[in-house]
C-alpha positions as CSV (number, residue, x, y, z in Angstrom):
1,M,145.0,-136.7,-7.8
2,D,147.4,-138.3,-5.2
3,S,150.2,-135.7,-4.8
4,I,149.1,-134.8,-1.3
5,E,149.0,-138.5,-0.3
6,R,152.4,-139.1,-2.0
7,E,154.0,-136.3,0.0
8,L,152.7,-137.7,3.3
9,F,153.7,-141.2,2.4
10,A,157.2,-139.9,1.6
11,R,157.3,-138.4,5.2
12,G,156.6,-141.9,6.6
13,I,152.9,-141.3,7.2
14,E,151.0,-144.5,6.3
15,L,147.3,-144.2,7.3
16,I,145.7,-141.2,5.7
17,A,142.0,-140.5,6.1
18,G,140.3,-138.3,3.5
19,V,137.2,-136.5,5.0
20,D,134.4,-134.8,3.1
21,E,130.8,-133.8,3.6
22,V,127.6,-133.3,1.6
23,G,124.4,-131.5,2.5
24,R,125.6,-128.0,3.3
25,G,123.6,-126.3,0.6
26,P,120.2,-128.0,0.6
27,L,117.4,-126.7,2.7
28,A,116.3,-130.2,3.9
29,G,117.9,-133.2,5.4
30,P,121.1,-133.9,7.3
31,V,124.6,-133.0,6.7
32,V,126.5,-136.2,6.0
33,A,130.3,-136.7,6.2
34,A,132.5,-139.6,5.4
35,A,136.1,-140.6,6.1
36,V,138.0,-143.1,4.0
37,V,141.4,-144.7,4.6
38,F,143.1,-146.4,1.6
39,L,146.2,-148.5,1.8
40,R,149.0,-148.1,-0.8
41,P,148.8,-148.4,-3.7
42,L,146.0,-145.9,-3.9
43,P,143.1,-147.0,-6.2
44,L,143.9,-144.3,-8.9
45,K,142.7,-146.4,-11.8
46,A,139.2,-146.9,-10.4
47,G,138.1,-143.4,-11.6
48,I,137.5,-142.0,-8.1
49,R,137.0,-138.3,-8.3
50,D,134.7,-135.5,-6.9
51,S,131.3,-137.0,-6.4
52,K,129.6,-134.0,-8.0
53,T,131.2,-134.9,-11.4
54,L,129.8,-138.5,-11.4
55,S,126.4,-139.8,-12.4
56,P,124.4,-141.4,-9.6
57,K,124.9,-144.9,-11.2
58,R,128.7,-144.4,-11.4
59,R,128.8,-143.0,-7.8
60,S,127.0,-146.1,-6.5
61,E,129.4,-148.4,-8.4
62,L,132.4,-146.6,-7.0
63,A,130.9,-146.5,-3.5
64,R,130.8,-150.3,-3.5
65,E,134.3,-150.5,-4.9
66,I,135.7,-148.0,-2.3
67,K,134.1,-150.0,0.5
68,S,135.7,-153.2,-0.8
69,V,139.2,-151.9,-1.2
70,A,139.4,-149.3,1.7
71,L,141.1,-150.2,4.9
72,A,138.3,-148.3,6.7
73,T,135.3,-146.1,6.1
74,G,133.2,-144.1,8.5
75,V,130.1,-142.0,8.2
76,G,128.9,-139.2,10.5
77,M,125.6,-137.3,10.3
78,V,124.1,-134.2,11.9
79,G,120.3,-133.8,11.6
80,H,118.2,-130.7,11.0
81,A,117.6,-130.0,14.7
82,D,121.3,-129.8,15.5
83,I,122.0,-127.9,12.3
84,D,119.5,-125.3,13.6
85,K,121.0,-125.4,17.0
86,F,124.7,-125.2,16.1
87,N,124.6,-123.6,12.5
88,I,125.5,-125.4,9.3
89,H,129.3,-124.6,9.6
90,N,129.6,-126.2,13.1
91,A,127.3,-129.0,12.1
92,T,129.5,-129.8,9.2
93,L,132.6,-129.9,11.3
94,L,130.8,-132.1,13.8
95,A,129.7,-134.6,11.1
96,M,133.3,-134.8,9.9
97,R,134.5,-135.5,13.4
98,R,131.9,-138.2,13.8
99,A,132.9,-139.8,10.5
100,V,136.5,-140.0,11.7
101,E,135.4,-141.4,15.0
102,R,133.3,-144.0,13.3
103,L,135.9,-145.4,10.9
104,S,135.0,-149.0,10.6
105,I,137.8,-151.5,10.2
106,N,138.0,-153.9,7.3
107,L,138.3,-157.0,9.4
108,S,140.7,-158.8,7.0
109,R,143.2,-156.1,8.0
110,N,142.8,-156.0,11.7
111,F,145.9,-153.9,12.6
112,F,144.1,-150.6,12.0
113,K,143.9,-148.4,15.1
114,R,143.3,-144.8,13.9
115,P,144.5,-142.7,11.0
116,D,147.9,-141.1,11.3
117,Y,146.8,-138.0,9.4
118,L,143.6,-136.4,8.1
119,L,143.0,-134.6,4.8
120,I,139.9,-132.4,5.4
121,D,138.0,-131.0,2.4
122,G,137.7,-127.3,2.8
123,P,139.5,-124.5,4.6
124,H,138.8,-125.6,8.2
125,R,140.2,-128.1,10.7
126,I,138.0,-130.4,12.8
127,D,138.2,-131.0,16.5
128,S,140.6,-133.9,16.6
129,K,144.0,-134.7,18.1
130,I,145.0,-136.4,14.8
131,P,147.3,-134.2,12.7
132,Q,145.4,-132.7,9.7
133,I,145.6,-130.5,6.7
134,P,142.5,-128.6,5.4
135,V,142.5,-128.8,1.6
136,V,140.4,-126.3,-0.3
137,K,138.8,-128.2,-3.3
138,G,140.2,-131.3,-1.8
139,D,137.7,-133.6,-3.5
140,S,139.4,-132.7,-6.8
141,L,143.0,-132.9,-5.5
142,S,143.0,-136.0,-3.2
143,V,141.8,-139.5,-4.1
144,S,141.2,-140.0,-0.3
145,I,139.0,-137.0,0.0
146,A,137.3,-137.9,-3.3
147,G,136.6,-141.4,-2.0
148,A,135.0,-139.8,1.1
149,S,133.0,-137.5,-1.1
150,I,131.5,-140.5,-3.0
151,I,130.7,-142.4,0.2
152,A,129.0,-139.3,1.8
153,K,127.0,-138.5,-1.3
154,T,125.7,-142.0,-1.9
155,C,124.8,-142.3,1.8
156,R,122.9,-138.9,1.8
157,D,121.2,-139.7,-1.5
158,R,119.8,-143.0,0.0
159,L,118.5,-141.1,3.1
160,M,116.8,-138.4,1.0
């Protein structure tokens, strides 16, 4: 669940943001994306995995844990009017970009500027100057993307 991150760490890349979205399939509500940056060591023992495989209670527990251990988290949303205007694909990419732009810094670690690299769930890149890798099924392959999946899902569930 951390092989992608380990490969990037081995190349000297330190700040990796996992990015994922929820809300592409439903016929109502916004598309919500999240970005999460973990420090090393990654929280592998916490049980972080694809949000779709977790119960709502476990997702909520993990969301609180992720927020407490992550260097930064960010959430981006695109509402139904803009989904209709841009289409769901472009709205999803916009929500992901917003999540990266809104990464909030854990103030106890105030050296954070921006991620060095993005791991984007799915086959597409987002509009960003930050180097990135699209990862198909990333929420089951990357703990960073899975963490973002949990944050996005719990946020959207609260909204809905």
